N, C-alpha and C positions, 0 to 999 in steps of 0.2 A: 503494499499500498507508502501510495507517496501522498504528503501533504503540505500544501502551501500554505508559508510561513508570512503573512505581510510584516513584517520590520526595516527598518533603516539600521538597526543596530546588530555590526555583526557575530558580535559577541557572543552578542542573547541569540542568536540565529544558529553559530558553531556549539553550543552548549546544546539548546535545545534537539537540535543533531545527534550529539551524542550521547542524549539519553532515550529521545526515541528508536533510536537504534537496538536499542534492548530488546524493544517491544517487537521488531520486523519492521520496522516504519521507515520511512527515508523522508526527508524534511526537504524542500526544498525554496529558497529565499525568494520571496519576493519583495524586490526593492520599491517601500513605501513610505511616502514623506505625506503626511499627514497631522496640523493643526488638532492637538488635544483639545478637547472640553475641560472645560475647568471644573472639576467635582470631585467631592473628597470622597469619592467611592472608586476603587477603581475597577468596579462591577461595570456602572457608565460608565467611564471611560472606554475600558476594552467595549463593550459594547458598539460604544457608538463607530467609534473603533476599526473593529470588524466590519461592520455595515454600509464604511465610508470603503473598506477596502477591496470587498464583495462587489459594489456597485462599478469600479476601475477592475478589476479581472473578470465578474461574471464565472467566479470558477468558486467551488467549497474552498473555503480560506479562514486561520486562524490567526489571531492577533494574541498577544501576553503585555500586558502591565503591572508593574510591580514597584512596591514603594519598603524606603526603610523605615520604621516608624519607633523613634526613641522615646522610650517613656520620661524620662525627666525634661523632654523638649515638648513636651504634650501631643506625640505623637509628629512632629517634624522629623525631617521634613515630608513622610506622607506620601502622598500622592504627586507633590510633586519634585521627588528622588533624582529626577534626573536634569532636571533645571537644575537644582542645586548642585548636583555634582557638577553639572557645569561649569556655576558660577561659585562654587566654593572649593568643591573638591573635596577630596579624603582630609586635609593637615586642616580646612576649612570650618570641619564637623571638628575635629579633634581638637582645633581652640573653642568651638562651643561649647565642649564639654569639658574643657580643664576642670578639676581641681571639683568636679562631680562628682560623687559616689555611687550612685545608684545611676548604673552605663547598664542595666539592663535593655532589649532593641528586640525588634522581630522584624523580619523580611513580612510580607505579603504579595503575593501573586496570583492575576486573575485573566485565565484565559479565555477569551471570547470565540468561541466555533461559529460560523455560517455557510450552513448547507445549501442556501440556493433558497430554503422554505422557511426557516428558524435562526436564532439567532439562543447559544447556551453556556453558558460560563460554566467554567468548571476553580477552584481554589486552590490554594495551599499557603500554609504558611513555615515557617521556620524564628521560635525563638532563640538568645542570644546574648553576648554582652558587647559593648562596644568596647575595643581593643588603647589601651594607652597610647599606641602610637602604630602606625599600619605596620604593616609585616606580610612581609611575600610579592611576586611579581605574579601567580596566577591572577587567572581572571581576568576581572575589569570592575570599574565602577567601585561601590562599595567592599570589594573582598577583601584588600588586605586589613579594613579596619572590625570586621564583623566575627563575632567567635562562637559559635552555635556552642548551643548549651550540650555542655556536659564533654566538651571538648576543649584544647588547651593552647589549638593554633589557629588562623584564620581560613575561611574559603581561602584566602589569597597565598598561605601556607603551603598544602592541600587542597588543591581544587578538585581533589577522588574526595574529596568531605562533601565539597558542592554539590556532586553530580550525584549523591546519595544521600543527600540531608535539605535540599537546599525547598524552600518556597517553587522556586520554578519545577522541582521537580516532583513535590508533590503533586501540583497544579498538573503535570504534564500526567504521570501516573493516574490520577482522577478522569483526564481526557481520554486516555489508554483505554482506560475500564470502558468508559462510555460510546470509543470505536466499535471496541472490538464487537458488542451487542448491538450495532448499529452495522453492524457485516455481512 
């Protein structure tokens, strides 16, 4: 089975392709530039984006939207994570967290799939903490500063952790299970 993934993020596409490969699914990236709606809901953002992607490609397609929600920052950057990463980067987020004792955070992902008839969403979350400093060069985005619960290393230090524990992995697992029942 082949799936079309609408994204402009090469790192996200590569990661998804590696995870889907475990389920015998090939992912093909559909280069997709889209101005996201503003919403506090990843589901709303993903559902609107997949409808726009489907209108453009006219074939079954999925999108994924994710965010890093930091407890001490009232869930910031949340659905604005990509924008914050571009503007502040990991060092800026670490500066915001300087001296903060509660470093708990969670990654969330929402996958929206449009099959030409309807839109379905799938979810994943991964809890953990924000590291004191960026560590590792694997992955992309916030991976060097996020330590998943029960681990000592960041996703940036051990990318295989991410491909087996992450929010995206869990959303893809839920999506893959649904796809198997659709076949």
